KOLVO-409043 format. One record per atom (N, C-alpha, C): residue in one letter; x, y, z. Coordinates in pm, whole numbers, plus 32768, in hexadecimal, padded with zeros to 4 digits. Layout:
% residues N
AXYZ ...
***
This chain:
% residues 280
X804B7FB47FB6 X8026800A7FDB X804E809E7FED X802F80F57FB3 X8052815C7FAD X803481DC8007 X809282048044 X8058825480AE X801B82F18098 X7FA0832580CA X7F8683808096 X7F9483D480D6 X7FE3842C80A1 X803984A280FD X7FB38514812F X7F56853780C6 X7F2085B580C8 X7EB185878129 X7E5184FC8124 X7DF284CB8173 X7E0B84B081F7 X7EA184A18208 X7EC184418295 X7ED1850082DF X7F1485698291 X7EF785C182DF X7E8A862082CF X7E50860582B0 X7DC2864F82E2 X7D7E85F6835B X7D6685528325 X7D5485388398 X7D9385378438 X7E16855B842C X7E55857C84B3 X7E4685FB84B9 X7E1E865D848B X7DE3870484A7 X7D6D872C84E3 X7CF786C88486 X7C4286CE84A2 X7C52865E855F X7CA086248560 X7C9A85E285C7 X7CCB8615862A X7D46864B862E X7D7C869F8659 X7D2486E886BB X7CE5875D864A X7CC487D28657 X7C10879F869B X7BDC872B8685 X7B68870A86DE X7B9986EB875B X7C2186D687B6 X7C2586CA8825 X7C228730888A X7C16873B88F6 X7C39879C894A X7C8D877D89DF X7CC387BE89F1 X7D4D87868A51 X7D2087348AE2 X7CAB87708AEE X7C3087068B75 X7C3986958B5A X7C1C86578ACC X7BF385ED8A66 X7C5B85958AAF X7CF585DA8A7B X7D51857D8A86 X7D9885588B3D X7D7D85BB8B97 X7DA785AF8C18 X7E2B86378C2A X7DFA86BC8BB4 X7E8986F88BD9 X7E3F87808BD8 X7E9287F58C45 X7E43886E8C78 X7E0588A58BFA X7DAF891D8BE4 X7D7F895F8B9E X7DF389EC8B71 X7DFC89F88BFD X7E528A998C12 X7DF98B188BEA X7E068B798C0E X7DF68C0D8BF5 X7DDA8C528BA4 X7E688C0E8B55 X7E6C8C798ACE X7E658C398A29 X7E248BC28A59 X7DE78B5B89E8 X7DAE8B8B8974 X7E0B8BA488FE X7DAE8BD0886B X7D938B77882B X7DC58B058810 X7DA08A7F87A5 X7D258A5687F2 X7CD88A2D877D X7C478A11874F X7C77897E87B9 X7CF2891B8780 X7CD788D387CB X7D3F888D8811 X7DB388298813 X7DFF8802883F X7E7D886387DA X7F0A886F880A X7F5B888E87D4 X7F9388208787 X7FFB8845874B X806D87DD86F8 X80BB8789877A X810887E087AE X816087C48808 X810E8740889D X80B3878288C5 X802D872F8917 X8004868B88B2 X801E8694883A X7FE886238830 X806E85C4881A X80DD86098801 X816C85CC87EB X81648592887D X816185EA88F4 X818585CA894B X815385168978 X80B78541895C X807584E0896E X8080844D8920 X80B984928899 X80BF83F48859 X817083DE8871 X81E283F488CB X823383B988EC X829B83E9886C X827B845B8853 X82F8847787E4 X830E851687CD X836E85438768 X838F85C98752 X833486328707 X8329869A8777 X82B3870886FC X82E6870F867B X835086E9863D X83A6871585C9 X838786CD8570 X836A862285C8 X831E85B98550 X829A85C68514 X825785CF85AA X81D485F785B3 X81B3866B855A X81DD86A5855F X81C6873384DB X81D686F6844A X823886E98451 X827386AF83C6 X81E58679836C X81B0861083CD X815485B28387 X80BC85FA8372 X8092866B83C1 X802F86B38391 X808887208345 X80E987188314 X810C876782B4 X811786FA822D X80F986BC8213 X8114866281BC X818F862C818E X81E686378201 X827C861C81DE X82AE85CC8258 X834485C78232 X8378857D828D X837F84BD8295 X83D2846182B4 X83E083F7829C X8330837D8281 X834A832B823A X82CD82EC8261 X82AF828F82FC X827482948361 X82568283839B X824B81E783B8 X828981AA8435 X827481238441 X81DF80E98483 X81C0805D8479 X8180804984BF X813680658561 X81E280808578 X81DA806E860E X81B18116862F X81F3815C85E7 X81FE81F485F0 X811F821085CF X80FD81F38571 X806181E78572 X803381DB85CF X80308153860A X7FEA812C8679 X7FFE81998708 X807681B88702 X809F81E9878A X8056829F8751 X804E82BC86DC X7FD5832F86F2 X7F5F831B86D7 X7F2782AA8697 X7EA7828486DF X7E60825F877B X7E9A822B87AC X7EA78239882B X7E8B82C4888E X7F1A83038864 X7F1983B688A0 X7EAE83E28861 X7E6383DF87FE X7DE7840C87AA X7D8783DA8806 X7D88837C885B X7D0E834C8894 X7CB1830B87F5 X7CF582BE87A3 X7C998280872E X7C56821F872D X7BFA81F98733 X7BA58180871D X7BE3813886FA X7B8F807B86AF X7C018020866B X7C06807285F8 X7B7C808C85AB X7B4E80968524 X7BBB810C8506 X7BAC8184856A X7C0181FF8549 X7C9681E2851C X7CCF8182858E X7D7B81538581 X7D6080DE84FD X7CEE80C984E9 X7D478090844B X7D0180E683EE X7CC2812883CC X7CC28194839A X7D62820F8385 X7DA381F983DC X7DE3825583CE X7E9B81EB83AE X7E66818083FE X7EEF80FC83AC X7EED8131830A X7E57810882C2 X7E6080F0822D X7E60817A81FC X7E4482018239 X7E93825E8218 X7F32827981E9 X7F5082428249 X8011820F8262 X803D81C88229 X7FDD816D81C0 X8028811D815D X803F804C81BE X7FDD807F823F X80107FDF825D X7F5A7F9F824A X7F767F4E825C X7F0B7EB88273 X7ECA7EAE8316 X7E5D7ED7835A X7E467ED783EA X7E6F7E41841E X7E747E328494 X7EA67D8C84BF X7E107D4584D8 X7E1C7CF684CD X7DA67C84850C X7D667CC08569 X7CF77CF58563 X7C947D258632 X7CC57C7A866E X7CB47C8D86DB X7C7E7C368763 X7CF67C378790 X7D167BC387E0 X7D357B898831 X7DC47C018890 X7E147BED8808 X7EA27C1387E2 X7EDA7C8487E5 X7E677CB98803 X7E797D8787C1 X7E8C7D9E884D X7ED47E258861 X7F187E6788B6 X7EB17F0188C6 X7E6C7F2B8864 X7E117F9F8864 X7DAA7F9B88C9 X7DD37FF0891D X7D59800C89B7 X7CF2805E8970 X7C9780328997 X7BEE8095894D X7BFB810C8981 X7BF081908951 X7BE88223898D X7B6181FA89F8 X7AEC81BC8A19 X7AA281998A75 X7AD3818C8AF9 X7B42810F8AC2 X7B7B80AC8B68 X7BD880EB8B89 X7C34815C8B1A X7C7881C28B6A X7C3B82408BD5 X7BB7826D8B8A X7B8682D48BAC X7B7C82978C50 X7B4182248C66 X7B0081FD8CF5 X7B8C81C78D3E X7BF281BE8D28 X7CA0816B8D5C X7CA8820C8D8A X7CA082778D36 X7CBC83058D75 X7C7A834D8DB9 X7C12830C8DE6 X7B9383578E52 X7B9A82E78EF5 X7C25829C8EC2 X7C4882318F52 X7CB882448F96 X7D0982D88FA0 X7D3A83088FE0 X7D5D82E9906B X7CF382C890A1 X7CCF8299913E X7CCD82389162 X7CBC81AF90D6 X7CD1812490C6 X7D4D80E3909E X7D99807990CE X7DD680349085 X7D8F7FF19013 X7DB680038F90 X7D937FB68F4A X7DE67FBD8E99 X7DE57F298E42 X7E1E7F508DFD X7DB47EF08D7A X7DF67F178D0B X7DB47EE58C6C X7E0A7E678C5D X7DEF7DF18C71 X7E567D788C20 X7E087D448B9E X7E687CF28B70 X7E627C998B03 X7DF77C1D8B29 X7DD07BCC8AEA X7DDF7B248B3E X7E0B7ADD8B1D X7E767B208AF6 X7F277ABE8B43 X7F5A7AF08BD0 X7F1B7B648C11 X7F147B8A8C74 X7F9D7C198C61 X7F9B7C518BD0 X7FFA7C968BC1 X7FC47D328BF0 X801B7D858C3D X7FD27DFA8C63 X80137EA68C04 X7FB87E898BD6 X7FBC7F348B89 X7FB57F9E8B9C X7F3E7FAA8C18 X7F6B803F8C6D X7F45802F8CEA X7F5B80898D54 X7F2C805B8DE7 X7EFB80F28DEB X7EBE81168E83 X7E9B81748E9F X7F1381938F0C X7F1B82138F47 X7FB582258FAA X7F8081E59003 X7F2881BD9071 X7F36817A90AE X7F4180E890B3 X7F2180D29038 X7F41805A8FF9 X7FDF8000900F X800280978FBE X808A807B8FDD X80BD80569036 X80A080D190E6 X80CD80D0912A X80A0806B9187 X806A80129157 X80387F7C91A6 X80667EEE917F X80907ED690F0 X80BE7E809091 X81647E919087 X81877F0A9050 X81EE7F399001 X81FE7F7A8F87 X82487F738F3B X81FA7FBE8EAA X82107F478E4B X819F7F0F8E31 X81BD7E638E00 X819A7E8B8D5C X81A17F0E8D26 X81B17F2B8C90 X82447F178C7E X829C7F238CB8 X83517F1D8CBC X83707E9D8C54 X82F67E1B8C8D X83437D9F8C61 X833F7D8F8C00 X83AA7D258B8E X83B47D258B0E X83AD7CB88AA9 X837F7CA98A69 X83977C208A2C X833D7B8D8A75 X83397B398A99 X830D7ADA8AD7 X82CB7B048B5B X83187B3E8BB3 X83307B928C2F X82BE7BDB8C12 X82697C188B99 X81EC7C5F8BBF X81A67C0B8C09 X81B77B858BF7 X810F7B5E8C3F X812B7B178CC2 X80A57B658D27 X80E47B0E8DBE X81087AAE8DAF X80AF7A6D8D6F X80AF79A58D78 X812A798C8D32 X818379A28D11 X8224799E8CC8 X825479CF8D65 X82497A268D6A X828B7A708E0B X828B7A118E60 X820279F48E7E X81FA79858EEE X824B79098EEF X827378DE8EB2 X82F878698E66 X834178938E70 X838F78E78E57 X841778F48E0D X846C79558E6A X841679868EC9 X842179FD8EFB X83E079FD8F88 X846379D19009 X842979CD9083 X83F87A43908D X841F7AA89097 X83F27B3290F0 X83717B5A90C1 X83377B25907D X82837B479034 X82667B08909B X82857AAE90FC X82437A529167 X82347AD591DB X82907AE891C6 X82A57B67926C X82197BD6928C X81E77BC99236 X81767C479230 X80EF7BF19252 X80E77B639255 X80537AFB92B5 X80957AB492F5 X80167AA19352 X80157A6E93B0 X80587A0A93B6 X80A279A193F2 X80F3790293CA X8075789993D0 X801678A5941E X7FAB7844943E X7F69784293A3 X7F4E78B19345 X7F0878AD92CD X7F5078819265 X7FD47851924C X805B784291EF X801477D891A4 X7FDD778391FB X7FD976D0918A X7F6277009162 X7EE7772B9198 X7E77775A9143 X7E9D77A890D4 X7F0C784D90B9 X7F19784F9089 X7F8278188FDD X7FAB77BC903D X800F77738FCC X7FA8772C8F61 X7F1C76F48FAD X7EC476C38F71 X7E7476DB8ED5 X7E8777858F18 X7E0677D48EE6 X7E6577F78E79 X7EE378268E8A X7F3E788D8DFF X7F3177F88DA0 X7F2A77808DC3 X7F5F77078D89 X7ED376D48D2A X7E7D76CE8D70 X7DE976C18D48 X7DBE77548CD6 X7DBE77B88D08 X7DB3782B8CC8 X7E0F78338C38 X7E7277F58C33 X7EC277FB8BCF X7E9177A78B5D X7E9A771B8B9B X7E4B76D08B5E X7DCE76C38B0D X7D99772A8B44 X7D0B77588B0A X7D1777A08AAA X7D4777F78A8A X7D8278658A3E X7DBD783B89E3 X7E1E77E189ED X7E7E777A897B X7DF9773F8936 X7D9376D48964 X7D54769D8933 X7CE0771488D8 X7CDE7775890D X7C8277D2889E X7CBA78138847 X7D0D78638853 X7D84785D87DF X7D8A780F8759 X7DC377A087A4 X7DF3772D8744 X7EBB7725873E X7EE476B78731 X7F8676B38700 X7F6A775286A3 X8039774586D9 X806A77C186C1 X801B783786AA X7FD778388728 X7F9378E3877B X801A78E287BE X7FE6797F8804 X80517996887D X804D794A88E6 X7FD378E888FB X7FC678D5898A X800578258962 X7FF47811892D X8042778288FF X80FD776788DF X80F9781388BD X8191781588C0 X81B578448961 X819D786C8998 X81AA78888A24 X81A177DC8A6C X812377B68A6A X812577258AA6 X81CF76D68A8F X81D776D78A0D X824D767989D1 X82EF76C78A0C X82D3772B8A1C X835577878A70 X834E773F8B15 X82D3774C8B1E X82F477358BE1 X82E076888BC0 X82C5763D8B77 X82C875BB8B85 X834575798B80 X838A75F18B3E X842575B58B3E X845476158BA9 X845576638BEE X847676A98C70 X847E76968CE4 X842276408CDB X83CF766C8D84 X838175CA8DA0 X83CF75888DF1 X837A74EC8E32 X82FF751C8E65 X82F0757B8EBB X827875778F01 X822175AB8E8E X825175FE8E4B X81E1761B8DD7 X819675818D95 X823D75348D42 X821174CF8D13 X819A74568D96 X818A743D8E0E X814274258E30 X80BB744A8E7F X809974D18E6C X802575238E5F X7FD775008DEA X804374F68D69 X802374F98CDB X7FD774868CD6 X801874258CD7 X7FE0738C8CE5 X7F91736A8D33 X7F6173908D8F X7EEA73938DCA X7E3A73A88D71 X7E8673E18D18 X7DFD740B8C89 X7D9E745A8CFA X7DA974C38D53 X7D2574EF8D89 X7D0E75698D38 X7C6F757D8D3C X7C7276028D05 X7C06762C8D4E X7BE076AC8D6E X7B6376F08DCF X7B8B77038E47 X7BFE76E98E75 X7C3977128ED7 X7C36778A8F17 X7BC377E28F67 X7BCE78368F7A X7C0778839011 X7C4B78E68FEE X7C9B793F908D X7C45795D90FE X7C8F793D9165 X7BEE797391DE X7BC77A0691BE X7B497A5B91F1 X7B027A9B91F0 X7B5F7AFF9203 X7BC07AEA9294 X7BED7B7592D8 X7C6D7B3B92C3 X7CB67BD89295 X7D4D7BA99249 X7D8F7BB892EC X7DF37B4C92F6 X7E5E7BB09376 X7EC27BA5932F X7F007C40936C X7F6F7C569336 X7FF87CB993AD X806D7C659388 X80D27C9993EE X81297CE993B0 X80D77D899398 X81557E0593AE X81B47E4A93DD X82487E2593E6 X828D7E2B93EA X82917EAD946E X823E7F2E9474 X821C7F93949E X820B7F889504 X81577F6794E0 X80FC7F78952C X80CB7EFA9581 X80E97EA1952C X80E47DF99563 X80827D9C9526 X80137D949580 X7FD67CFD956F X7F567D53952C X7EE87D4594B8 X7E717D86947D X7E187D399448 X7DA37D45947C X7D5F7CC1943D X7CE27D3D93E2 X7CD17CE69330 X7C847D6892EA X7C347CF8927D X7BD67D47928F X7B997D279204 X7BA07D25917A X7B9D7CE7911A X7BAE7D16908D X7B257D0A9052 X7AEC7D899019 X7A837D828F9F X7ADC7DA98F23 X7A8E7D5E8E8F X7AEC7D6C8E2E X7A957D8A8DEB X7AA07E058D54 X7A2B7DFF8D00 X7A757E0E8C6B X7A3B7DA48C3B X7A927D428B8A X7A497DA28B43 X7AC87DCC8AE2 X7A987E138A66 X7A8E7D7889E6 X7A3B7D8389D7 X7A687D128962 X7A877CF588F6 X7AAA7D7988B5 X7AC57D87882C X7B507D308835 X7B787D5C88B9 X7C337D6588BC X7C597D15891F X7BE07CBF8965 X7BFA7C7089D6 X7C687C9B8A69 X7C567D0D8A43 X7C8A7D558ADD X7C427D788B50 X7C6E7D578BC4 X7C177D5A8C2F X7C4D7DD78C6D X7BE97E3D8CBD X7C347E8A8D33 X7BEE7E4A8DA3 X7C617E658DE4 X7C7A7E428E6C X7C797E8B8EEF X7BF87EA18F46 X7BFA7F0D8FA9 X7C147EC29016 X7C547EE59067 X7C667EA090F2 X7C2A7F129172 X7BDD7EC991B2 X7BB67F0E922F X7BCF7EF592A9 X7BDB7F26931D X7BC57ED993C6 X7B467F1693F5 X7B157EBA943F X7A817EE594A0 X7AC47F4494DD X7A557FC294E3 X7A64803794FD X7A5A803F9589 X7AD0807895C1 X7AE28080964B X7B308025969A X7B6F7FB7961A X7BC17F5A965D X7C5B7F599665 X7C8E7F1696B0 X7D1A7F1D96BB X7D4B7F389623 X7D347EE395CB X7D6F7EE29539 X7D397F7294E4 X7CC67FC1951D X7CB7800A94EE X7D0D809D950E X7D09808A958A X7D8880F495D3 X7E0280DE9587 X7E0B8049956A X7EAC805F952A X7ED38076948A X7E5680B69449 X7E1D80A693EB X7E56815593D7 X7E0E818C9448 X7E03821C944F X7E8C82599478 X7F01821794B7 X7F5781F9949B X7FBD81E89423 X7FAF817F93CB X7FCD818B9363 X7FD481F69300 X7F68823B932E X7F2582A5929C X7F7F830592B3 X7FAD831F933E X8033836C9364 X80B083439329 X80D782FF9324 X814B82C092E6 X814882E79264 X80BC82969209 X809882D19173 X80B0836E9154 X809283BF9197 X80B3846091D9 X80FD845F91AB X8136844D920D X820184749222 X826484319178 X822683AD9152 X826E838390D7 X824683FF9091 X81B78424904A X818C84699019 X81CE84EC8FED X81EF851A905D X824C85C89063 X82C985B2903C 
***
């Protein structure tokens, strides 16, 4: 496919002009004259230089890669149809939609942005964390920093002993069964050659514990309703977890909460102070 520079530039300008600072969590300021977002604001949201973005809107510059266009789509809060259109304008074929996608829907992101006072994260069906609230990072650490197979918490559970330190030791056996059964379900759902099947093959060659759990052929193993965590600064917490599913991408928004007035609730308030200090 050939890049449509004029169409790409026009689409980017129109989309940028349709957004207000408050739509993307930016302060408006008292001297703003621009009708929509400024180019430098969009560039910051998309993790690229303002010069690079400006050249795209001026029908100049290099041919943007799929990764760059994907970053722009996420920064502008595009839906999947808009993202795919942007990719086609850029001369790329959109990826097949479904479980492997990492484009978080604008609706799910908006909900996450409203959860500053709650630990929350958006994860794929393989347990890869795509986004976290500030309090979520304070609770579990930055889970988006992992790369390769280690992005999956199920993979880390069997290959990185430090992963287990956050969880009550009495729950480790059940969590082992849960992660193995969950991966078996996704691998069967997505089929041979899927990322889930590849992850299972990796673990079968690296972990005796996983191999034993895998060979038990369990499916449908559910974790307990109350998550018992052991935080290095505030100690033990008991939290419930509610989830919201985005069926288009098989992403889940996980939100953790404590019983109001409980000891765990007080510890979450302590963590909110830690989160605020980290963001400063």
